[in-house]
FIKE-387300 format. One record per residue (C-alpha): x, y, z; residue in three letters; residue number from 1. Coordinates in nm, 4 decimals, decimal comma, always signed. Layout:
<domars>
X/Y/Z/ala/NUM
...
</domars>
This chain:
<domars>
+16,5715/-13,0524/+3,0034/unk/1
+16,7017/-13,1958/+2,6759/unk/2
+16,4500/-12,9882/+2,4830/unk/3
+16,5712/-12,6737/+2,6607/unk/4
+16,9341/-12,7430/+2,5725/unk/5
+16,8502/-12,8076/+2,2079/unk/6
+16,6400/-12,4911/+2,1926/unk/7
+16,9229/-12,2917/+2,3457/unk/8
+17,1740/-12,4173/+2,0888/unk/9
+16,9327/-12,3337/+1,8064/unk/10
+16,8881/-11,9884/+1,9540/unk/11
+17,2625/-11,9275/+1,9599/unk/12
+17,2850/-12,0408/+1,5991/unk/13
+17,0104/-11,8144/+1,4682/unk/14
+17,0139/-11,5134/+1,7014/unk/15
+17,1318/-11,1706/+1,5876/unk/16
+17,2321/-10,8411/+1,7406/unk/17
+17,1280/-10,5123/+1,5812/unk/18
+17,3345/-10,5898/+1,2714/unk/19
+17,1242/-10,6951/+0,9763/unk/20
+16,7988/-10,5647/+1,1281/unk/21
+16,6214/-10,3604/+0,8597/unk/22
+16,3119/-10,2693/+1,0585/unk/23
+16,3637/-9,9185/+1,2063/unk/24
+16,1188/-10,0010/+1,4861/unk/25
+16,3051/-10,3167/+1,5920/unk/26
+16,6476/-10,1581/+1,5347/unk/27
+16,5620/-9,8688/+1,7666/unk/28
+16,4199/-10,1059/+2,0293/unk/29
+16,7399/-10,3108/+2,0288/unk/30
+16,9892/-10,0244/+2,0252/unk/31
+16,8056/-9,7760/+2,2489/unk/32
+16,6463/-10,0194/+2,4943/unk/33
+16,7928/-10,3717/+2,4891/unk/34
+17,1518/-10,2500/+2,4614/unk/35
+17,1124/-9,9393/+2,6732/unk/36
+17,4045/-9,9538/+2,9184/unk/37
+17,2963/-9,6604/+3,1347/unk/38
+17,3288/-9,7235/+3,5073/unk/39
+16,9801/-9,6197/+3,6179/unk/40
+16,9259/-9,5353/+3,9838/unk/41
+16,6211/-9,7639/+3,9757/unk/42
+16,8548/-10,0621/+3,9434/unk/43
+16,9592/-10,0215/+4,3070/unk/44
+16,5924/-10,0313/+4,4107/unk/45
+16,5444/-10,3526/+4,2132/unk/46
+16,8539/-10,4949/+4,3807/unk/47
+16,7356/-10,4013/+4,7298/unk/48
+16,3882/-10,5404/+4,6606/unk/49
+16,5468/-10,8735/+4,5636/unk/50
+16,7903/-10,8664/+4,8558/unk/51
+16,5044/-10,8274/+5,1057/unk/52
+16,3383/-11,1400/+4,9644/unk/53
+16,6604/-11,3411/+4,9538/unk/54
+16,7158/-11,2615/+5,3214/unk/55
+16,3621/-11,3672/+5,4166/unk/56
+16,3926/-11,7182/+5,5633/unk/57
+16,0218/-11,7568/+5,6405/unk/58
+15,8235/-12,0258/+5,4583/unk/59
+15,4825/-12,0015/+5,2970/unk/60
+15,2342/-12,2505/+5,1586/unk/61
+15,2169/-12,1960/+4,7836/unk/62
+14,9065/-12,2638/+4,5770/unk/63
+15,0384/-12,3570/+4,2323/unk/64
+14,7904/-12,3367/+3,9445/unk/65
+15,0572/-12,3420/+3,6744/unk/66
+15,2827/-12,5962/+3,5073/unk/67
+15,4633/-12,6785/+3,8313/unk/68
+15,8277/-12,6587/+3,9314/unk/69
+16,1337/-12,8671/+3,8552/unk/70
+16,3039/-12,7808/+4,1833/unk/71
+16,0342/-12,7571/+4,4519/unk/72
+15,8976/-13,0923/+4,5693/unk/73
+15,6652/-12,9427/+4,8280/unk/74
+15,4192/-12,6558/+4,8317/unk/75
+15,5772/-12,5335/+5,1568/unk/76
+15,8584/-12,3156/+5,0281/unk/77
+16,1086/-12,0684/+5,1766/unk/78
+16,0497/-11,7167/+5,0477/unk/79
+16,4227/-11,6804/+4,9798/unk/80
+16,4206/-11,9945/+4,7644/unk/81
+16,1225/-11,8745/+4,5606/unk/82
+16,3005/-11,5449/+4,4934/unk/83
+16,6212/-11,7238/+4,3985/unk/84
+16,4804/-12,0002/+4,1799/unk/85
+16,1476/-11,8840/+4,0424/unk/86
+16,1706/-11,5053/+4,0230/unk/87
+16,2820/-11,2934/+3,7301/unk/88
+16,6627/-11,2685/+3,7046/unk/89
+16,8385/-10,9404/+3,7970/unk/90
+16,9356/-10,8739/+3,4331/unk/91
+16,5844/-10,9418/+3,3072/unk/92
+16,4366/-10,7197/+3,5781/unk/93
+16,6570/-10,4388/+3,4489/unk/94
+16,5548/-10,5140/+3,0903/unk/95
+16,1853/-10,5199/+3,1839/unk/96
+16,2326/-10,1827/+3,3533/unk/97
+16,3946/-10,0440/+3,0360/unk/98
+16,1231/-10,1869/+2,8094/unk/99
+15,8539/-10,0305/+3,0271/unk/100
+16,0359/-9,6991/+3,0375/unk/101
+16,0953/-9,7111/+2,6610/unk/102
+15,7315/-9,7668/+2,5625/unk/103
+15,5759/-9,5704/+2,8528/unk/104
+15,2524/-9,7739/+2,8607/unk/105
+14,9621/-9,6045/+3,0347/unk/106
+14,7988/-9,9318/+3,1349/unk/107
+14,9783/-10,2543/+3,2290/unk/108
+14,8493/-10,6015/+3,3056/unk/109
+15,0746/-10,8576/+3,4701/unk/110
+14,9531/-11,2173/+3,4751/unk/111
+15,1435/-11,3793/+3,7612/unk/112
+15,2658/-11,1533/+4,0431/unk/113
+15,4524/-11,4148/+4,2491/unk/114
+15,6704/-11,2161/+4,4943/unk/115
+15,6557/-10,9009/+4,2846/unk/116
+16,0100/-10,8993/+4,1451/unk/117
+15,8908/-10,8302/+3,7905/unk/118
+15,6101/-10,6129/+3,9260/unk/119
+15,8637/-10,3800/+4,0856/unk/120
+16,0420/-10,3406/+3,7506/unk/121
+15,7136/-10,2533/+3,5790/unk/122
+15,6252/-10,0048/+3,8532/unk/123
+15,9640/-9,8330/+3,8440/unk/124
+15,9467/-9,8089/+3,4649/unk/125
+15,6213/-9,6120/+3,4831/unk/126
+15,7127/-9,3731/+3,7643/unk/127
+15,7309/-9,0767/+3,5275/unk/128
+15,3759/-9,1345/+3,4024/unk/129
+15,0524/-8,9809/+3,5211/unk/130
+15,0073/-9,0725/+3,8916/unk/131
+14,6618/-9,2044/+3,8039/unk/132
+14,8162/-9,4739/+3,5849/unk/133
+14,7863/-9,8174/+3,7378/unk/134
+14,9443/-10,1579/+3,6988/unk/135
+14,7043/-10,4462/+3,7490/unk/136
+14,8803/-10,7609/+3,8668/unk/137
+14,7035/-11,0947/+3,9034/unk/138
+14,8086/-11,3796/+4,1328/unk/139
+14,6356/-11,7061/+4,2160/unk/140
+14,8271/-11,7750/+4,5380/unk/141
+14,7147/-11,5459/+4,8230/unk/142
+15,0268/-11,6145/+5,0311/unk/143
+15,2783/-11,5067/+4,7687/unk/144
+15,0543/-11,2111/+4,6872/unk/145
+15,0668/-11,1087/+5,0530/unk/146
+15,4469/-11,1038/+5,0445/unk/147
+15,4420/-10,8999/+4,7213/unk/148
+15,2003/-10,6502/+4,8769/unk/149
+15,4263/-10,6001/+5,1788/unk/150
+15,7337/-10,5601/+4,9587/unk/151
+15,5762/-10,3124/+4,7179/unk/152
+15,4508/-10,1001/+5,0064/unk/153
+15,7944/-10,1116/+5,1706/unk/154
+15,9527/-9,9691/+4,8558/unk/155
+15,6729/-9,7135/+4,7971/unk/156
+15,5649/-9,8687/+4,4688/unk/157
+15,2041/-9,7626/+4,5014/unk/158
+15,0908/-9,7727/+4,1378/unk/159
+15,0151/-10,1468/+4,1526/unk/160
+14,6703/-10,2924/+4,2034/unk/161
+14,7137/-10,6496/+4,3276/unk/162
+14,4281/-10,8918/+4,2665/unk/163
+14,4036/-11,2445/+4,4082/unk/164
+14,2227/-11,4413/+4,1406/unk/165
+14,2282/-11,7379/+3,9084/unk/166
+14,3568/-11,5823/+3,5882/unk/167
+14,0893/-11,7003/+3,3449/unk/168
+13,8097/-11,5878/+3,5760/unk/169
+13,9425/-11,2329/+3,5905/unk/170
+14,0338/-11,2110/+3,2226/unk/171
+13,6922/-11,3345/+3,1089/unk/172
+13,5078/-11,1025/+3,3472/unk/173
+13,7218/-10,7868/+3,3329/unk/174
+14,0266/-10,8309/+3,1077/unk/175
+13,8483/-10,7457/+2,7849/unk/176
+13,7118/-10,4219/+2,9296/unk/177
+14,0537/-10,2541/+2,9407/unk/178
+14,2830/-10,1206/+2,6708/unk/179
+14,6081/-10,2690/+2,8013/unk/180
+14,9160/-10,1044/+2,6506/unk/181
+15,1556/-10,3637/+2,7939/unk/182
+15,0792/-10,7181/+2,9078/unk/183
+15,3366/-10,9358/+3,0825/unk/184
+15,2353/-11,3027/+3,0675/unk/185
+15,4141/-11,4821/+3,3518/unk/186
+15,1657/-11,7286/+3,4914/unk/187
+15,0698/-12,0886/+3,4183/unk/188
+15,3360/-12,1750/+3,1622/unk/189
+15,1362/-12,4290/+2,9670/unk/190
+15,0296/-12,4266/+2,6030/unk/191
+14,6590/-12,4473/+2,6806/unk/192
+14,6569/-12,1654/+2,9353/unk/193
+14,8908/-11,9386/+2,7379/unk/194
+14,6798/-11,9642/+2,4230/unk/195
+14,3606/-11,9184/+2,6241/unk/196
+14,4911/-11,5918/+2,7748/unk/197
+14,6106/-11,4803/+2,4313/unk/198
+14,2691/-11,5376/+2,2737/unk/199
+14,0772/-11,3748/+2,5586/unk/200
+14,2872/-11,0578/+2,5438/unk/201
+14,3297/-11,0385/+2,1676/unk/202
+14,0371/-10,8003/+2,1268/unk/203
+14,2181/-10,5453/+2,3478/unk/204
+14,5306/-10,5329/+2,1275/unk/205
+14,5995/-10,2075/+1,9435/unk/206
+14,8710/-10,0828/+1,7121/unk/207
+15,0734/-9,9703/+2,0145/unk/208
+15,0324/-10,2810/+2,2292/unk/209
+15,3370/-10,4586/+2,3716/unk/210
+15,2892/-10,8175/+2,4870/unk/211
+15,5660/-11,0116/+2,6605/unk/212
+15,5421/-11,3889/+2,7066/unk/213
+15,7802/-11,5391/+2,9621/unk/214
+15,9547/-11,8774/+2,9261/unk/215
+15,8617/-11,9432/+2,5639/unk/216
+16,1191/-12,2261/+2,5507/unk/217
+16,0319/-12,3750/+2,8908/unk/218
+15,8801/-12,6856/+2,7304/unk/219
+15,7753/-12,8241/+2,3932/unk/220
+15,4204/-12,7169/+2,4758/unk/221
+15,5308/-12,3572/+2,5330/unk/222
+15,7295/-12,3575/+2,2099/unk/223
+15,4209/-12,4807/+2,0254/unk/224
+15,2144/-12,2043/+2,1849/unk/225
+15,4762/-11,9486/+2,0815/unk/226
+15,4662/-12,0645/+1,7177/unk/227
+15,0871/-12,0410/+1,7109/unk/228
+15,1047/-11,6871/+1,8502/unk/229
+15,3705/-11,5885/+1,5948/unk/230
+15,1553/-11,7134/+1,3089/unk/231
+14,8343/-11,5451/+1,4219/unk/232
+14,7099/-11,3055/+1,1477/unk/233
+14,6784/-11,0120/+1,3896/unk/234
+15,0421/-11,0446/+1,4999/unk/235
+15,2913/-10,8615/+1,2788/unk/236
+15,6245/-10,8488/+1,4639/unk/237
+15,7663/-11,0898/+1,7195/unk/238
+16,1026/-11,0970/+1,8954/unk/239
+16,2436/-11,4123/+2,0533/unk/240
+16,5046/-11,3337/+2,3220/unk/241
+16,5034/-11,6981/+2,4369/unk/242
+16,3674/-11,6020/+2,7791/unk/243
+16,0842/-11,3918/+2,6370/unk/244
+15,8692/-11,3626/+2,3325/unk/245
+15,7717/-11,0036/+2,2511/unk/246
+15,4609/-10,9545/+2,0377/unk/247
+15,3536/-10,6453/+1,8448/unk/248
+15,0467/-10,5675/+1,6365/unk/249
+15,1843/-10,2825/+1,4235/unk/250
+14,9782/-10,2922/+1,1047/unk/251
+15,2141/-10,0596/+0,9149/unk/252
+15,4862/-10,3271/+0,9300/unk/253
+15,5236/-10,6419/+0,7298/unk/254
+15,5074/-10,9681/+0,9217/unk/255
+15,8546/-11,0518/+1,0544/unk/256
+15,9989/-11,2702/+1,3291/unk/257
+16,3293/-11,1791/+1,4919/unk/258
+16,5604/-11,3847/+1,7115/unk/259
+16,7626/-11,1375/+1,9162/unk/260
+17,0419/-11,2003/+2,1635/unk/261
+16,9841/-10,9371/+2,4345/unk/262
+17,3544/-10,9504/+2,5300/unk/263
+17,3180/-11,1277/+2,8592/unk/264
+17,4574/-11,4473/+3,0013/unk/265
+17,2306/-11,7006/+2,8379/unk/266
+17,4244/-11,9919/+2,9838/unk/267
+17,3275/-11,8788/+3,3351/unk/268
+16,9627/-11,8672/+3,2245/unk/269
+16,9913/-12,2198/+3,0901/unk/270
+17,1514/-12,3469/+3,4100/unk/271
+16,8758/-12,1881/+3,6174/unk/272
+16,5982/-12,3369/+3,4056/unk/273
+16,7507/-12,6848/+3,4219/unk/274
+16,7462/-12,6596/+3,8019/unk/275
+16,3875/-12,5319/+3,8119/unk/276
</domars>
């Protein structure tokens, strides 16, 4: 918790808006995507998806392969509590939708489906693409995956292929066979696992790839993993939004690291992470 607070204060000290950003690529991403204030109709779908989960008082037995939770003391958890405490925030779901819509990736890999809150944002962001385009979402817990499957079907988000698997097993067997345009890393928030997934998938990265790492300041281990990723020779541009680390492999750009305030309530994020 102390590490998170210190990291947050450092972020506030060093973060920027679009002012002073000299990279046209990053400037456009910030102004046209991050700071896009349009009220998309898809936002109401994201809200209703979340509302349905928050109103679900059933409990499920969760199989947790990741770094654990700071709030849940038992693996028997109410679905509403998982959605409230462990799911992507409403503002970040909207931002993930905008990022997906902005880059229009033809192939998406999500590592960590959970209840499908982020998955729904990815699916809505690709609705204008070729109907054959698919989102592959991996989840180690079959019970949470079952809830996500029901939810996605309920909201007619049919572009998602859900796979119950241990992440490393799938990535080693099949992950390197695809040319993923966008990868959302949201499972097993540990240094060892994060770097392992990064290395396995590195051969699939292209000039147009967009990789998003969740919770890069969740722990000292995750911050160490983030620094290693930033310094990798194949990585050229990274953006730290405090919640996420965005990674790009654009060879035409010089190596630069940006710390960007995405204009959201960071104090609410901090409060949530302290509780979790």
